[in-house]
C-alpha positions in Angstrom: 102.8 18.3 165.9 101.0 15.3 164.5 97.8 17.2 164.1 99.7 19.8 162.1 101.3 17.4 159.7 98.2 15.4 159.0 96.2 18.1 157.2 99.2 19.1 155.2 99.8 15.5 154.2 96.2 15.2 153.2 96.4 18.3 151.1 99.6 17.2 149.4 98.2 13.7 148.8 94.9 15.1 147.5 96.8 17.5 145.2 99.0 14.6 144.0 96.0 12.4 143.3 94.2 15.3 141.4 97.3 15.8 139.3 97.8 12.1 138.7 94.1 11.6 137.7 94.3 14.8 135.6 97.3 13.5 133.9 95.7 10.0 133.3 92.6 11.7 132.0 94.6 13.9 129.7 96.6 10.9 128.5 93.4 8.9 128.0 91.8 11.8 126.1 94.9 12.2 124.0 95.1 8.5 123.3 91.4 8.5 122.3 92.0 11.5 120.2 94.9 9.8 118.5 92.8 6.7 117.9 90.0 8.8 116.5 92.5 10.5 114.2 93.8 7.2 113.0 90.2 6.0 112.6 89.4 9.2 110.6 92.2 8.5 108.2 91.2 4.9 107.9 87.6 6.0 107.2 88.8 8.2 104.4 90.8 5.2 102.9 87.7 3.0 103.3 85.5 5.6 101.6 88.0 5.8 98.7 87.8 2.0 98.4 84.0 2.3 98.0 84.5 4.8 95.1 87.1 2.5 93.5 84.8 -0.5 93.9 81.9 1.2 92.1 84.2 2.4 89.3 85.1 -1.2 88.8 81.4 -2.1 88.8 80.8 0.5 86.0 83.8 -0.8 84.0 82.0 -4.1 83.8 78.4 -2.8 83.5 78.5 0.9 82.4 74.7 1.3 82.3 73.9 -0.2 85.7 73.6 2.5 88.4 71.4 0.6 90.9 73.1 -2.7 91.6 75.9 -3.1 94.3 74.9 0.2 96.1 74.5 0.3 99.8 76.7 -0.9 102.7 79.7 -3.2 102.0 82.3 -4.7 104.3 85.9 -3.5 104.0 88.2 -6.5 104.5 91.8 -6.7 105.6 94.3 -9.0 103.8 93.2 -11.9 106.0 89.6 -11.5 105.0 88.3 -10.0 108.3 86.0 -7.0 108.3 87.7 -4.0 109.7 85.2 -1.4 108.4 82.4 -0.6 106.1 81.5 1.8 103.3 78.1 2.9 102.0 77.9 3.6 98.3 75.3 6.0 96.8 75.1 6.6 93.1 73.5 9.5 91.1 73.1 8.4 87.5 73.8 10.7 84.6 71.2 13.3 83.7 69.8 13.4 80.2 72.4 14.7 77.9 75.3 13.9 80.3 77.6 10.9 80.8 78.7 12.1 84.3 77.9 9.7 87.1 78.4 10.8 90.7 79.5 8.3 93.3 79.3 9.1 97.0 81.0 6.7 99.4 80.9 7.0 103.2 83.5 5.0 105.1 84.1 4.1 108.8 86.1 1.8 111.0 84.2 -0.9 113.0 85.8 0.2 116.2 84.7 3.9 115.7 81.5 3.7 113.8 80.7 7.3 114.6 83.9 8.6 112.9 82.8 8.7 109.3 84.1 10.5 106.2 82.4 10.9 102.9 83.9 11.3 99.4 82.0 12.4 96.3 83.7 11.5 93.0 82.5 12.2 89.4 83.3 10.0 86.4 82.2 10.3 82.9 82.3 8.5 79.6 83.9 10.8 76.9 81.6 11.6 74.0 82.7 11.5 70.4 82.5 15.3 70.6 85.9 15.3 72.4 87.4 15.6 68.9 87.3 18.6 66.6 87.6 16.3 63.7 87.0 12.5 63.7 87.0 10.5 60.5 87.4 7.0 59.2 88.9 8.3 55.9 92.0 10.1 54.7 91.8 13.9 55.4 93.5 17.1 54.1 93.5 20.3 56.2 94.6 23.2 54.0 96.8 26.2 54.8 93.9 28.4 55.7 92.4 26.3 58.5 93.0 26.6 62.2 92.0 23.6 64.4 91.7 24.2 68.1 91.2 20.6 69.3 92.1 17.0 68.7 92.1 15.6 65.1 92.0 11.9 64.4 91.7 9.7 61.3 91.8 6.0 61.0 93.6 6.6 57.7 96.2 9.3 56.7 96.2 13.0 57.5 97.7 15.8 55.5 98.0 18.8 57.8 99.0 22.1 56.1 97.0 24.2 58.5 97.5 25.3 62.1 96.6 22.9 64.9 96.8 23.6 68.6 96.2 20.0 69.9 97.1 16.5 68.9 96.7 15.2 65.4 96.7 11.4 65.4 96.4 8.7 62.7 95.9 5.0 63.1 98.3 4.4 60.2 102.1 4.4 60.3 102.1 5.0 56.5 99.3 5.3 54.0 98.8 5.6 50.2 98.3 9.3 49.5 96.1 9.8 46.5 94.3 12.8 44.9 92.1 13.1 48.0 95.1 14.4 50.0 96.9 16.1 47.1 99.1 13.3 45.7 99.1 12.8 41.9 100.5 10.2 41.2 99.8 8.3 44.4 102.7 7.8 46.8 103.4 6.5 50.3 103.3 9.1 53.0 103.6 9.0 56.8 100.4 8.6 58.8 100.5 12.4 59.5 102.4 14.8 57.2 102.2 18.2 55.6 103.4 21.8 55.8 101.9 22.6 59.2 104.1 23.4 62.2 102.5 20.8 64.5 104.9 18.1 63.6 107.9 20.1 64.8 105.9 20.8 68.0 105.4 17.1 68.7 101.6 17.3 68.1 101.5 14.7 65.3 101.3 11.2 66.6 101.1 8.0 64.6 100.2 5.2 64.7 97.7 5.2 67.5 94.8 2.8 68.1 92.0 3.2 65.6 88.5 4.4 66.5 86.1 1.5 65.7 83.5 3.2 63.5 81.5 -0.1 63.3 80.9 0.3 67.0 79.4 3.7 66.4 76.3 2.4 64.8 73.5 4.1 66.5 70.4 2.4 68.0 68.2 4.4 65.7 65.2 2.3 66.7 65.7 3.3 70.4 66.2 6.9 69.4 63.0 6.9 67.5 61.2 5.4 70.5 62.7 8.1 72.8 61.5 10.8 70.4 58.0 9.3 70.3 57.8 9.2 74.1 60.0 12.1 75.3 60.5 14.3 72.2 59.3 15.1 68.8 58.9 12.3 66.2 58.4 13.3 62.5 57.2 10.5 60.3 58.0 10.3 56.6 56.6 13.5 55.2 55.5 12.4 51.8 57.0 15.6 50.4 60.6 16.8 50.5 61.2 16.7 54.3 61.1 19.0 57.2 62.5 22.5 58.0 63.5 23.1 61.7 63.9 26.8 62.8 65.4 27.3 66.2 64.6 30.5 68.0 66.5 32.3 70.9 63.4 32.0 73.1 64.0 28.3 73.5 61.5 27.1 70.9 61.8 25.3 67.6 59.3 25.6 64.7 58.8 22.6 62.4 57.5 23.1 58.9 56.9 20.6 56.2 58.9 21.3 53.1 56.5 21.1 50.1 58.7 22.5 47.4 62.4 22.7 46.6 64.6 23.9 43.7 68.2 23.2 42.8 71.6 24.6 42.2 74.2 22.6 40.3 77.0 21.6 42.7 80.1 19.5 42.4 81.2 16.6 44.7 84.2 14.4 44.3 81.9 11.3 44.6 79.3 12.0 41.9 80.5 15.0 40.0 78.3 17.9 38.9 74.7 17.3 39.8 71.5 19.0 40.6 71.3 19.7 44.4 67.8 20.3 45.6 68.8 22.5 48.5 66.6 25.6 48.2 63.2 25.6 49.9 60.6 27.2 47.7 57.5 26.4 49.7 56.6 25.0 53.2 53.7 24.4 55.6 53.7 25.1 59.3 53.3 22.0 61.5 54.0 23.1 65.1 56.2 25.0 67.5 57.8 23.1 70.4 59.8 24.1 73.6 63.3 22.7 73.4 63.4 22.1 77.2 60.5 19.6 76.9 61.7 18.0 73.7 65.4 16.9 74.1 65.3 14.8 70.9 63.8 15.4 67.5 63.7 12.4 65.2 62.7 12.7 61.6 62.3 9.9 59.1 63.1 12.3 56.2 65.5 14.9 54.9 66.0 17.9 57.1 66.9 21.6 56.8 68.1 23.0 60.2 69.0 26.6 61.1 68.6 29.2 63.8 69.6 30.0 67.4 69.5 27.2 69.9 68.6 27.8 73.5 68.6 24.5 75.5 70.0 21.1 75.0 68.7 19.1 72.0 69.7 16.4 69.4 68.3 16.3 65.9 68.4 13.0 64.1 67.6 12.3 60.4 67.2 8.6 59.6 64.6 6.6 57.8 63.6 2.9 58.3 64.5 0.4 57.2 68.0 1.6 58.0 70.3 0.9 55.1 67.6 1.3 52.5 67.4 5.1 52.5 70.0 7.8 52.5 68.7 10.6 54.8 70.5 13.9 54.7 70.6 17.2 56.6 71.0 20.6 54.9 72.2 23.7 56.9 71.0 26.8 55.0 71.9 29.4 57.5 73.8 30.1 60.7 73.2 27.6 63.5 74.4 29.0 66.8 73.8 29.0 70.5 71.8 31.7 72.2 74.6 32.1 74.9 77.9 30.5 75.7 77.2 29.9 79.4 77.4 26.0 79.4 73.6 25.7 79.2 73.2 25.1 75.4 74.2 22.2 73.2 73.2 20.8 69.9 73.7 17.4 68.3 73.1 16.9 64.6 73.1 13.3 63.4 72.5 12.4 59.8 72.1 8.8 58.7 74.0 9.8 55.5 75.4 13.3 54.7 75.3 16.8 56.2 75.5 19.7 53.6 76.2 23.4 53.9 74.1 25.1 51.2 75.3 27.6 48.6 73.5 30.6 50.0 74.8 30.5 53.6 76.0 33.8 55.1 79.4 35.1 54.0 80.5 34.7 57.6 79.1 31.3 58.4 79.0 29.8 61.9 77.9 26.5 63.3 77.7 25.6 67.0 77.2 21.9 67.8 78.4 18.3 67.3 77.8 17.2 63.8 77.9 13.6 62.8 77.4 11.9 59.4 77.1 8.3 60.2 77.7 6.7 56.9 78.6 9.8 54.8 80.4 13.1 55.2 80.0 16.8 56.0 80.6 18.9 52.9 79.8 22.0 50.9 79.5 21.4 47.2 81.7 23.1 44.7 79.7 25.9 42.9 81.7 26.5 39.8 81.0 28.4 36.6 81.6 25.3 34.6 79.0 23.4 36.8 75.8 25.4 36.2 77.3 28.9 36.2 76.1 29.8 39.7 77.4 32.6 41.9 78.1 32.8 45.6 80.6 30.1 45.6 83.2 31.8 47.8 82.4 32.8 51.4 84.6 34.8 53.7 84.8 32.5 56.8 83.6 29.3 58.4 83.6 29.0 62.2 82.6 25.8 63.9 82.5 25.3 67.7 82.0 21.7 68.4 82.8 18.6 66.4 82.9 17.3 62.8 82.5 13.5 62.8 82.1 11.6 59.6 82.7 8.1 58.1 84.0 9.5 54.8 86.2 12.5 54.2 84.6 15.9 55.0 85.5 18.9 52.8 84.2 22.3 51.7 87.1 24.0 49.8 88.1 23.6 46.2 91.1 25.2 44.5 93.5 27.9 45.6 92.0 31.2 46.7 89.6 29.2 47.0 87.5 28.9 43.8 84.7 27.6 46.0 84.6 27.4 49.7 85.8 29.7 52.6 88.8 32.0 52.7 89.4 31.2 56.4 88.2 28.3 58.4 88.4 27.9 62.2 87.2 24.7 64.0 87.3 24.7 67.8 86.6 21.9 70.2 83.8 22.7 72.7 85.0 21.5 76.2 81.4 21.3 77.4 80.6 18.5 75.0 83.2 15.9 76.3 81.2 14.7 79.3 78.0 16.7 78.8 77.2 16.0 75.2 73.8 16.8 73.6 71.1 14.4 74.7 71.4 10.9 73.3 74.7 11.7 71.6 77.0 8.7 71.6 79.8 8.1 74.1 82.7 5.7 73.9 85.3 4.0 76.2 85.5 3.5 79.9 84.5 6.0 82.6 87.2 8.6 83.2 87.9 10.5 86.4 86.6 14.1 86.4 86.6 15.4 90.0 87.0 14.4 93.7 86.0 16.1 96.9 85.3 15.3 100.5 81.9 16.2 101.8 
């Protein structure tokens, strides 16, 4: 009988031990799995800390993308290291303000359990506005603005706006520049437009510091001399830039001009030497290889832009000269596929000429640093010219000027455009044209786990 019981007991005991060890192994594996899950979640939080750390770094030194990268300890509240994160930074490409931060985190107890986060931050460019001005502005009943409008002074909005209209003033003195005669006190934003009832008019808001927008023209000139096209003072009337849809730009020296009489509120009826009568070929360049064109002279710019480029007109010593840019024809992108952008920066004014097409279009971010962006009034009493009224003005991009920009006169109008549509280009906020100014702190754009 004993011989019969012993094998059975051994079988039962062995089975029991197998079950027990199996259960212990399962519990151990489950416990290790749980610990690894916890470690994985901790690794994600540690990786996020690395992203936040480098965002803090950029807030204090926005142009430094090489310091403080690499492996850092992640400390608990008592100051002990419980993990680490490795920070890798990809600095912005030319013509972009987007910086990419990759952070890989892990727990010290599970160094093989790592998780990585890639976050993008960008400094918004000034092209985030459809209109940005330091002066009082008046938007008439025929205009549609698809994008933000801001002035450091008052705004009269009689047109249609689809985004915020903001003023840095609670009230301002409305004069003839915004249709008040005699002058009177008005709210920071007012007018016949429907945006006020829709809650789109906001005032006062913080001002945009235009004194901080002073460009480093000297650095821009250096960049053009080394990585772009530099055009020295011509000794004639300036330069004519003709962009072509094949991605090239032809540069001519303007050797002769003629005038139309045109009216501006600042200096009345004057001769405006805006017509090119003779020019000489200089060279043709590939836009891809020349992201900045810097001219120490007046410019005429037109054509179809393929690529990303900024054109600057400024002459040294800065403050001694008033360099202007004329736009005599349509200035448009070859395609609207996020690959093309244009920046146009004038030291003083940007002008639309009299003989532009009846349906006139501009694509790009336009900035008049110390002046404004206007089309003169071409009236019969000011020289007797024709072609004063055009059918439409369409702008995709931004109008940025220190002084008030304008192009319409009278009702109808008597000079200007029957309809005007200005739309904000979403591509330009964080990927502006090369060397175009940005402002403010880095803002969050995107987050993903690798």
